[in-house]
C-alpha positions as CSV (number, residue, x, y, z in Angstrom):
1,M,-64.9,94.3,-260.6
2,N,-63.0,91.9,-262.6
3,V,-62.3,93.1,-266.2
4,R,-61.3,90.5,-268.7
5,C,-59.5,91.7,-272.1
6,T,-59.6,88.7,-274.3
7,E,-58.1,90.4,-277.4
8,A,-56.3,93.4,-278.0
9,N,-54.6,95.4,-281.2
10,P,-51.9,97.5,-279.9
11,R,-50.4,100.2,-281.9
12,A,-47.0,101.0,-280.9
13,C,-44.3,103.5,-281.9
14,A,-40.8,104.4,-280.4
15,F,-40.2,102.9,-277.3
16,E,-43.8,101.1,-276.8
17,R,-42.8,99.0,-279.8
18,R,-40.8,96.7,-277.0
19,T,-44.0,96.3,-275.2
20,A,-46.2,95.4,-278.7
21,V,-43.3,93.2,-280.3
22,N,-42.3,91.2,-276.7
23,Q,-45.8,90.7,-276.0
24,A,-46.3,89.2,-279.8
25,I,-43.2,87.1,-279.3
26,H,-43.7,85.7,-275.8
27,A,-47.2,85.8,-275.1
28,P,-49.5,86.6,-278.3
29,G,-52.5,84.6,-277.2
30,R,-54.3,88.0,-276.3
31,L,-53.3,90.0,-279.4
32,A,-55.5,90.3,-282.5
33,S,-52.8,92.0,-284.4
34,I,-50.1,94.5,-284.0
35,A,-49.2,97.8,-285.9
36,L,-45.8,99.2,-285.7
37,L,-45.1,103.1,-286.5
38,D,-41.5,103.7,-287.7
39,A,-40.6,101.3,-284.7
40,T,-36.9,101.8,-283.7
41,T,-34.9,98.8,-282.8
42,V,-37.3,96.1,-284.1
43,S,-35.8,95.0,-287.4
44,A,-32.7,97.7,-287.6
45,P,-30.6,99.7,-285.0
46,F,-30.3,103.0,-284.1
47,T,-28.3,105.1,-286.6
48,R,-24.8,106.4,-285.0
49,K,-26.4,110.4,-285.1
50,V,-29.0,109.1,-282.7
51,F,-26.5,108.3,-280.1
52,R,-24.6,111.5,-281.0
53,Y,-27.4,114.0,-280.4
54,G,-29.3,111.9,-278.2
55,L,-26.3,111.6,-275.8
56,A,-25.4,115.0,-275.5
57,A,-29.2,116.0,-274.9
58,A,-29.5,113.3,-272.1
59,V,-26.0,114.4,-270.4
60,F,-26.6,118.2,-270.4
61,D,-30.7,117.8,-270.0
62,S,-31.2,121.1,-271.4
63,D,-34.4,122.3,-273.3
64,R,-32.2,123.7,-275.8
65,L,-30.3,120.5,-276.6
66,W,-34.0,118.6,-276.4
67,R,-35.3,121.1,-279.0
68,R,-32.5,120.2,-281.2
69,F,-32.4,116.9,-281.1
70,V,-36.6,116.5,-280.9
71,T,-36.6,118.9,-284.6
72,W,-33.4,117.0,-285.9
73,S,-35.2,113.4,-285.4
74,A,-38.8,114.8,-286.4
75,G,-37.4,117.0,-289.4
76,A,-39.8,119.6,-288.0
77,D,-39.9,121.8,-284.5
78,I,-42.9,120.1,-282.9
79,L,-41.8,120.0,-279.2
80,D,-44.5,122.3,-278.3
81,Q,-47.1,119.6,-279.4
82,P,-48.5,118.1,-276.5
83,A,-47.5,114.1,-277.9
84,A,-43.9,115.2,-278.6
85,R,-43.7,116.8,-274.4
86,L,-45.1,113.5,-273.3
87,V,-42.5,111.5,-275.3
88,L,-40.1,113.8,-274.2
89,A,-41.1,114.0,-270.4
90,G,-40.8,109.9,-270.7
91,I,-37.2,110.2,-272.1
92,R,-36.0,112.5,-269.6
93,C,-37.6,110.6,-266.4
94,Y,-37.8,107.3,-266.9
95,R,-35.5,105.0,-266.4
96,A,-35.8,101.7,-267.6
97,R,-34.5,98.7,-265.3
98,V,-33.9,97.0,-268.2
99,P,-31.2,96.7,-270.6
100,F,-31.3,99.5,-273.5
101,Q,-33.5,98.6,-276.6
102,A,-31.7,96.4,-279.1
103,C,-33.2,94.3,-282.4
104,P,-34.9,91.2,-280.9
105,A,-33.0,87.8,-282.2
106,E,-34.1,86.7,-286.1
107,E,-35.4,83.8,-284.4
108,A,-37.8,85.6,-282.0
109,L,-39.1,88.0,-284.9
110,R,-39.9,84.7,-286.9
111,S,-42.0,83.6,-284.5
112,I,-44.5,86.6,-284.4
113,E,-47.6,84.8,-285.7
114,V,-50.0,87.5,-285.0
115,P,-51.4,89.6,-288.4
116,T,-48.6,92.7,-288.1
117,L,-48.7,96.0,-290.1
118,A,-45.5,97.7,-290.1
119,L,-45.4,101.5,-291.5
120,F,-42.0,103.4,-291.9
121,G,-40.7,107.1,-292.8
122,G,-38.7,106.7,-295.5
123,R,-36.9,110.0,-294.4
124,S,-36.4,108.8,-291.1
125,V,-33.0,109.7,-289.7
126,V,-32.9,107.5,-286.5
127,H,-32.4,104.5,-288.3
128,D,-32.4,102.8,-292.0
129,S,-35.6,102.6,-292.6
130,A,-35.4,100.9,-296.0
131,A,-33.1,98.3,-294.1
132,A,-35.5,97.9,-291.2
133,A,-38.7,97.5,-293.8
134,A,-36.8,94.7,-296.1
135,R,-35.4,93.2,-292.9
136,L,-38.8,92.8,-291.2
137,E,-40.4,91.6,-294.7
138,S,-37.8,88.8,-294.7
139,L,-38.4,87.7,-291.2
140,L,-42.4,87.9,-291.3
141,P,-43.7,87.2,-295.1
142,H,-47.3,87.6,-293.4
143,A,-46.6,91.0,-292.3
144,D,-47.8,94.1,-294.4
145,V,-44.8,96.3,-294.6
146,E,-45.1,99.7,-296.4
147,I,-42.7,102.5,-296.5
148,L,-44.0,106.1,-296.4
149,P,-41.7,107.9,-298.8
150,D,-42.2,111.4,-297.7
151,A,-42.5,110.9,-294.1
152,G,-39.9,111.1,-291.1
153,H,-40.0,109.2,-288.0
154,Y,-43.0,111.1,-286.8
155,L,-44.7,109.5,-289.0
156,Y,-48.3,111.6,-288.4
157,L,-46.6,114.9,-288.8
158,R,-48.2,115.3,-292.5
159,S,-52.0,115.3,-292.7
160,Q,-51.8,112.6,-295.8
161,D,-49.5,110.2,-294.0
162,R,-52.1,110.6,-290.9
163,D,-54.6,109.6,-293.3
164,L,-53.0,106.8,-295.0
165,I,-51.6,105.6,-290.9
166,I,-55.7,105.8,-290.2
167,E,-56.6,104.1,-293.2
168,R,-54.0,101.1,-292.9
169,V,-54.8,100.8,-288.9
170,L,-58.4,100.5,-289.6
171,D,-57.8,98.0,-292.4
172,K,-55.9,96.0,-290.2
173,V,-58.2,95.9,-287.2
174,A,-61.7,95.2,-289.4
């Protein structure tokens, strides 16, 4: 069976942003749009605390340290939620064969022409969301960029933020 996908609308958060943004930069032909949810290292680097907390958790690979890291980055203890467990399993087990995440060059970001929605958590601790939003707006003037003021890195934790995310994403693909 030959299945052909002519157009996609990827939604990306955390590590998946690398795939969505790289697709938009290098081969946008099959993308209808992209949505980035507090996407790290797209337009602002990780904060130093991410490396400090994350390195200890990664080196010692203990459940206790990972729980502290996830609680710190999420603003709540969500490690028992299936989505958080899945992300953590990827962090603990997946070994990338590509360089560590770095922000794409300005000219690469400027080349993105597909409709882009970028939502940032105003209380995100993993990067400076105000700087990330401002930089993305300046490089992609056609993008819809918004900061959810009371959301952290995990934008979907609060029900009102979840509803807003769903509304914005559906507006973008409609």
